[in-house]
FINURO-798503 format. One record per residue: residue in one letter; x, y, z negated of N, C-alpha, C, O, CB in turn. Coordinates in steps of 0.05 Angstrom, whole numbers, plus 5000, padded with zeros to 4 digits. Atoms other than C-alpha are relative to their C-alpha. Glycine has a CB too. Layout:
N
AXYZXYZXYZXYZXYZ...
This chain:
323
M500849755000500449995001501850294999504050314987498549994979K498849825001502350665014500150104974498550024958499350135015D499549815015505051164965499450155002501450295009501350054996L502049764990499851734974500550254976498750344962496149885000K499749805021503552274928499950305014500050505000502849954985E500849744990502452844984497649985016495949805015502150135016T501549924986498653135032500150255016500950455006498549984988C499449764985498253615095497650055013495649915014502249995020F502850064977493453885144502349945028504749975033497050375007E497750064976495553655209497850135026495450085027501049575005R501749884976493254075277500249825022502349715027500850295009A499650084975491353795341500850205026499850425021497749885003V499249764975493754235406498749925025499549715035503550045009F501050084975489554225467500450205018499950445013497449935000Y499149784973491854555534498250035018498450205035502449915018S502549864984485054505567497549854985497749644972500149955038W502050145005478054375553497650035026496750245036499150084972S502950014982472054145603499849654995501149484983500350135042C501350355007468053475607499849945034498150095044495949974977K500650064977468153225677499149725008499449665031501850075012L501950275008464152495658498250055022497950275031498449994966D503250024985458152365701498050084976496150244981499149635012E502049945026454452415632502450064974504449924970497549664992C498450005023457652705569498949874977496749784979500750244994C500350195014457652365506498050144979498550374970502849884990K502349885013451352515465500550254980499150464977498949784984Y499549795029454152895404501850235008502750394992501749834972C498149775004458453355437498550235014496650205030503249955013Y501049694989456754075456500350035028498750165042501750254988M500449974966458454025525497949885010497049965032502349885016S502150104985452953595535497750165011496150095028499149844985T502449805007448454205524501050245029499650435034500250164959L499449774980451854625584499349885035498949655042503850094996P500550154976450754585657502249925008504349984997498850115020R498450104992454454205699502550125008504649985007499149895013E498549864981458554745736501750124976504250124979498350235022K498149955023461055005663500949834978502449904960499150174988R498750215015462354395630502649915016504749845004498049754996T497850124988466854195685502050245011504150205024499049815023D497449764994470454885694502449994980502250044956498950344995E497950085021476954725663501450264991502050435007502249785011K499449805005479355205621503349904983503849744964497550164986V497050085002487055175617502350204985503250394997501049975029R498349815011491455515574503650005008505149825018499549944968S496850044991498655735582502549914981502549934956500950265009F498850055018504555475560502150124979503950024965500649875008A499249775020506456085523497749944978498349814958500050355015S501950105024499556005480500949734990501549744966496949985010L499150155007501555305476502149954975501849844954500349965017L497249955011508355405448499750144977500250034956502050155018A500949785024506255995402499149824979500249774958497350235007E501450165029501655545363501649754991501149674968496749875006T497950225005506954955363501950124983502649964966501549895025I498849935018511455415326499050074975500250024954501150145007I501449975024506355665279499349734988498949744964497750165004T501150275010504254955266502349934986501849854964499049785020K497250075010511854825250500750134978501850014960502150045017Q498649805018513455425210497749964972498750024950500150365018C502249955015506555345167500149724982498949684961497150065019G499950345011508454545152498249835004497949654988500249954973W501950134999502954255182501349765020503349795033497750165008D499750214985503053585215499450075033497950275038498249774987Y500749964972502653575295498449725005499749525011502950065022G501550214992496753075306499649895026499849655028497850044993F499150014972496953075376499350155017497650335014499549825011L500949784975497253395448498049915017498149685026502350095020S502250104983491253375488498550135024498850375027498349964984G500849864976487653515550499249825022499149575021502250165009G501650144980484453345614502749915019504550065024497350225016I498650124979488352895663499850105026497550105035499449765000G500349904976489853195731500350364994500650505013497049885012V499349735007490653925695503050055010503850185029499750054969F497049944989498053875696501349775010500849545002502050124980S498150274983502553435738501249874978501250004957502950105024D499050205015505752885701502550124996502950094972500149725012E497649865003512553295705499450204991501550324986501550045019K499949755009509953885680499049974972499150144955498450195017L500950095030506753485617502349874987502049844963497449795000I497850065005513853205609501650224990503150194970500849895018D499149755004516153905609499450094979501250174964499450165017L500749895024511854125558500249814973500349934951497350085005L499250205019512953465513502550054991502950004968499949755009Q496349945004520753655513499850274987501050314966502350025033K499749765023519354345488498749954980499550054959499150275007T501449985030514354155439501649794982501249824958496549915000K498150155012519253615414502450174987503250124965501049825019L497749775002524654155411499050154973500250164951500050245030I501349805019519954605371500049854972501349934952496950095010M500650155017517554065325502449864980502449834956498549835013G498750195014523453645313499749765008501349604998499650004975E500350325000521052985336497449975015495650135013499949854966K502250024986515952685382497550014991497049974967500049825010V502149995010509152775383497949775013498649655033499350285002W502350164989502552325397499250155021499850395024497749954982V501249824979498852485459497149865000497049634993501650005032N502650124992490952385475499150135029497350295032497650064976F500949914978490852515548497249845016496449905038502449995016G501850144986484952015562501349765014503749745010498750185018V498950294985486351335603502250015013502150075037498249885020L497450034982493651265623501049805015501849625001501950034987S498850264979495950785675502849894991504449984975500550115035R496450165010502250325669502150255005503650334987501549665028S498049864989506050835710500050234982502150244970499750065030Q500449845015504251395670501349984967502650154954497550005003L498850065028506051105603502849874998503949814977498149824985E497150064994512750885633501050214997502750234979500849905024K499349704997513751615647500050174977501650364975498150125018F501049845025510851875582502449914979503750074966496549914989K498850145027514651315535502350184991502050264967501149685006P498249895012521251695527499150274983500550344964501950055019F500049805011518252295505497350084978496850304970500350165020I501849975021512252155455500249814979501549604982497450005009K500050225028511251795386497749795005498049574994499250174966G501850164996504751475412497950065019497750285028499249954980V501749954988499051395450496750044984496549844969500449815021V502550015012491451555421498149975027498350075050499550294979G501550074989485851255449496950094993496049974974500749775000T502549945011478751595443497749755000496449705021499150245017V501750205004474351025418497350144982495350024987501749744985E502749925006468751405381498349824985497949874961498750065023V501450185018464450825361500249735015500349685039496850094994L499550314987465250095369498149845005498449665022501549834986D502450204992458649765368499250045028498850275036497250044982P499849984967457849625444497250095006496750225026500849705017I502949834988450549805447499850254996499250405015497349934988L499649685006451450475409501550115021500650295035501650064971H498149894983457250595452499750065026500850255037501749875000R500949924978453850535512498050185006497650305027499449845009K502349794998448250945494500950274995499750465005497849944980I499449705010452151535462501850065016501250265029500950054971C497850054981458451455504499849935029501949885041501549824991P501050114969455251265576502249945019502549735031498050225016S498849914983460451535615503549964993505649995007498850285004K496750055012466951355571500349704987500349654963500750244970P500850265018466650585562502749924991504950015000498349745017L497750085009471350225526502649815013504949815003499049914982E498750214986474749735568502750115013504950015016497949885021P497049884992479350235598501950134980504250204984499550225021V498249955024481950435534500749774988502949774976498750164980E498750335012482949715510502649935020504949875014497249685005R497250064981486949615581502550114991504749994987499950105029M497549915007491250145561501449944973503849994970499950265003F498650075023492649935494501449755001503549724988498350004979E498050224996494649255517503250095020505650045018497949765017T496849864985499349615570502250124980504550064981499450295021A498549945013501649985516501849844978504049904970498950154994K498050235015503949395473501649875015503649785005498749794987E498250114975506949135528502650155003504750025004498450045028L497749824996511749745536500750054973502650204974499550265017G498749925029513049835456498850324996500150484984504050004999I500849745005508650475457497649994972495449884974498750135030P502350055017504550505392497650175004497650385016500850044973R502349954992497650585392497950124977497149974959499149775012G501349955025493351045345496550085019496450065044502050314978M502350034989485351175361498350274982499550414966498949654995T502049805009479351675340497649825003497149665020499950295018L502650145011472951445307498050224992499050424982500549824973I502149845008466651815294498149874983496849694993498750095020I502250125012462251635237497950154999498650395003500449914976G502849895002453951845230499649965030498550165040499650324987L501449984975452751635300498249765007497349685029502150045022G502550285001448051025279501049784993499349614987498649895027E498750165014453250575255499349954973498250134960502250055002T500550025027452550235186503249914992504949895009497449774992L498150095013458050015139501149725000503349634992499450064980D498650284989457249285167501950095020504149975020497749785013D498350024975460449515228502350044991503950075010499450185022H497349915001466649665193502149715004504649725001500450164969K498750204996468648945208500650065035502749965044498349754990L499149964965468949135289502550154994504750075002497550215025L496949855004474049665263502249814998504049775013500150204972V498250165011477749225231501749765018504149685018498649884979E498850194980478148715285501550125023503450005033498049845012F498949834984479849265331502750084996504450065013498750185001I497549885012485249545292502049775007504149815019499750064966R498450184999487848855290501349915029503749875033498749824988K499650054977487648695358502150125023503350015042497950015006Y498749764989491049325384502150034983504150144993498350255003E497449935021496049355319499650335006501450485016503949835011V499549684999493750085319500650164974498950184957497550155010S498449825019498050525272499050234989499950334969502150075009K500849735008494151145270497350045005496549985028501650215012I502849994996486851295258498950284991499750394971498549764985H501349725007483151935255497149924994496049785011500250245024I503050115010476051815219498250244999497550294976499949844969Y501949734997471552445236497249934991496449704990499850115032G502750005011464852565210498650135019499750335028499650124974L501649874984459252775256499250254999497850294979498249895002N500649765004458453515268497250065021497650115045502650185005P502749964990450753595290500150235015500250435001497850024980H500249714985450654155348496950035014495249865021502650025027K502949964996444754485366499749945035501450005052499050364988G500350034975441354255430501349725015501049685039501050245010T499050244992444853575436497549774986495449834975503449964988A502250155005441352905423500449944961499049814946500249685023F499250025040444652965340499050214991499150214967503650034987E500949785014441153655329498349984983496149934993499250175013G501350015016438253645263501049744986500149694964497550045008A499050235017441853005242501250044972501650284965502149855014E498449955029445052955173502749945004503349715010499049804974P497450134997452352955178500749764973499549744952502350275000P499150245017455552335141500450064976502150234974502249885008S499149865028455952455067503049984992504649845005498449854975V497550035011461952535031501449674988503749614986499750204977E500450265014460851794999500149855018501549645015497849954985Y499950184971460151485065502550045017503549855028497550095020Q497650024984466051755100502049934980503849804992500650265016S498650135026469951595033500149755008502349675015498750034972E500650295001467250885040501449905029502449675030496649954996W498850134973469750805114503450055002504949945018498450165028I497149935005476551085095500749764973502549594976500450404990K498850245015477150625033500449705011502249535006498349984979R499850354991475649985067502050015019503149795022497249835016T497350004978481050175121501850044990503749985004500250185022R497649975019485950345070500449714988502549584992499350234975E500050295013484449675033501049765023502449575016496749914989A500050164975484749305103502850015012503849815022497950105020F497549914989490949615126502150224983502350474986499250125026P498649795023495549905072501550225015501550465012502449844979D497649724985500650245119499650145024501350275036502949895009I501649814976495950535173500150294987500050334963496449915005D500049795002496351235178496650205005495950265027502350035018I502349905002489651585166499750284995501150404979498849884983Q500649714997486852245181496950054997495349995014501150095028A503149935003480252495153499750285010500650495001498849984968G501549694985476953035199497850124985496049964981498549945032I501849935012472753475163499250345015500550395036501049964968W501249834988469254125182499850284982499950234958497649865007L499949785012468954885158498249894976499349864954499150245017D501250075026463154655113500449814981499549824958498149965004R499750215016465454045088503650024987505149824984499049705021T497249975023472454295047499749854970501449734956500650374992G500750195026468754004987500549755001500949634980497550004993Y499250284995470153355016502949874997503449634997499349965027V497250004999477453395012500549784988501149564998501450224990G498750125017478953154947499149665003500849485005499350154972K500550304996474752474954501349885023502049645021497149955003L499250134977477152345022502849944994503749725000499650155024L497350165004484152314999500649824977502749704976502250174998E500750225024482251894934499749795009500649594999497750024985A500550294991479851404980502249875019502549645028497250005016G496850144981486651335019500850195022502750125035499649665020A499749854974486651885074502650084993503150134970497950245008D497449875009494252135082499250325005499750454985502949885021S500549774992492052805115497550085005496049885005501350035017I501549834995486753285130499750115035501650235045500850194980S499749834972485053525205497050105007495150034993501449785028K501949934994479653875244499250224991497150305003498849864998F500449765013479354465204501550255018503950265022501249964971P499249724979479855155251502250164980501850394972496750245009A497649885017486555305209500350325016500050525002503349785003L499149694997488255945251497750235001498350464996501750035027K501849875013481256215247499150064978497750264974499049955006S500750025032480456105177503149974980503449894957497849674996F497850045018487556125158499750234968498950464971503150075022G500749845017487156415082497950024990497950114967500550175004S502649985008479956395076500349804976502149654969497749945023Q500650135028475956135010500149705006500749544988496850094987E500250264995475255505049502649905008502649655006498149965020A497550114999482555385065501550024968503549894960501750175025K499149975030483755564993499549744980500849654961498350244989E501950205008478755024976501049755001500849574984497850015015I499250234994482454515019503149984978502849794962500349985036E498349915019488954664975499349924973500749764961500250265002R500550095027485354614911499049654999499749484982497550224990Q501050324998482053924929502049835003501549604997498149935022A497450174999488853644942500249994977499749774967502450085013K498950025025491053854875498249834979499149734958500450284991L501350125021485053564843499849715008498049594996497350124995A500150234987486052914878502749915000503049735016498950015026G497950055013493252844851502050065019504349975016500049754989R497750024977496753044918501650265001500450474998498749965030K498749704990502253604933499050045027499149865044503550025000F499949954975500353984990502350095014503450295005498350135003R498749904988505354045040499250185023497250135036501249855003G500249834984505854605083497550254982497150264958499249845030T501449825013500455225076497650105020498050185043501950204991L502249834986493755475099499250244989496950334992497749885003T501049775024493956055050502150235006501250435016500449874961K498949914999499856365053502550025025504349865028500049964980L497849924979504056675115502949964994504050124980499750285006P497750005008510856355114501950305010501450455028500849725011M498449724995516356955112502549855021504649755015501550164964T499150034976518556815181501350155018499750335026498449945010N499649824979522657185232499849885027501449725038502550134997W500550164980519257025288500750025024500449845040498049975001D498849954973522157325344502649855002503349755024500550325006E497750225009528556945317500049705010501749595024500049974969E500350174988525556365326499549895028500349675036499049974991V500449984968523456455399503050015011504149835024498150305011D497649944986529856745416502449724999504349715015501250304985K497950215003534056065392499049755014500149535013500749934968L500850234987529955625433500549995027499950155045497649974996G498850034975533255275487503050004989504749875002499250255022A496949895002539855485455501949644996501449464980500350284962E499050224999544754905471498549715005499549504998501150024978T501350164985539654485505500250015032501350205044497850044991E500449934974538254345575497150055009496350065032501149815016I502649944998530854485561499950275003501250434990498549914979G499649764986529155075600497850174984495550094984499749975033F501549815010526255685559500950245014503050325005500250004971D498549744988527756325606498450214984496350204971499750035036E501349755019526656995577497450115003496350224984501450245004K502549914997520357155611498349774981497049874962499350025032L501250135022517356555573500150044972498350054957500549825002K499449865032520656745509498150214991496850184970503050144997E501549765009517057475510497249875002495749914983500650285018S503150095005510557145523498949864983496649904975499049895016I500250135026511156635470500150264981498050304969502549784994K500249755023512657275425498150144999497850264978501650205000E502649814997506557625446497949814989496849844967499150125034K502050155014501957075437499949954972497950014960500049785010I499849935034504556965362499550204990499150174966502249994990K500349825014503657615350496950044996495950134975501450215010K502950015000496157565371498749734979496449754969499249975032Y500650255019495656835328500250174976498150174962502249705000L499049875024498457275273498350174984498050174960502150145007K501149725000494657875274496049824992494149924980500950235043K503150065008487757345273500449834972498649784956498149795026M499150155022490856975222500150184967499750104944503149895010K499549765024491957605173497650074994497350104970501750285007T502049904995484957835191498449774985497349814963499650075028S502050235020481257195167501150024972500249884954500249645010
């Protein structure tokens, strides 16, 4: 069993947002949008992504995964982004790019910590109903290939979609079969206009029980507990149940807020040391951090990119100070 003496916030970084599936997942806010709006890819610049990565590093947050749509960036451009991200973070990062082919996995392998599959729900009937255009079989094939290539596997799971605790056995079977070493356990966030509008979010007891059973079945697995702005009071019990860290909190928009302070307070109540900060901006010379990027390496950070990163950092810091 892991010795869970500390915890932290884990930040996922998205380089694009859209949904080009034939039919969106029923819980997703994009299911409420006209097709032309939800398929309009919103792509971030490298400067914005790397500025967020620098803030993530300086605030002591873990890097959950890099995510975005397939085909938005070429594989070569993604490798460039991953190299730059690794340089900033000081380690490789997990990726959640959707279903990757063998050739893509082979390309990305030298630059990633592991690959995350968006599983969401494991009951086959529920999955077909809730995620009609996102079948599990391609994810499973990717996991099999990743196993063959020696690439670690991670997964996302959403509870509150109609499953019951009896379905936890499906999760145990899935984790064992694909030797999953990292799992994000999110609770449903009901969005207006979706099929789940008006649904009750899972209780802290229910989410905690999923985490507890997962920790008991897999003592060494890495568990992230996803919360939302209105569920910071869940944190203590989720950590006590066996979560390693907390994710999904809008840290840039809500930095230093009462909710951010509550997360740190809850961690303390759970007997954990909170690594990093959600409440106090680090005393960092941000320009200096950017200026040293790429020094003594072959990874390219030209002056134009560095200046753009500095400007993006200033905008993010302004938002964080305001909140």
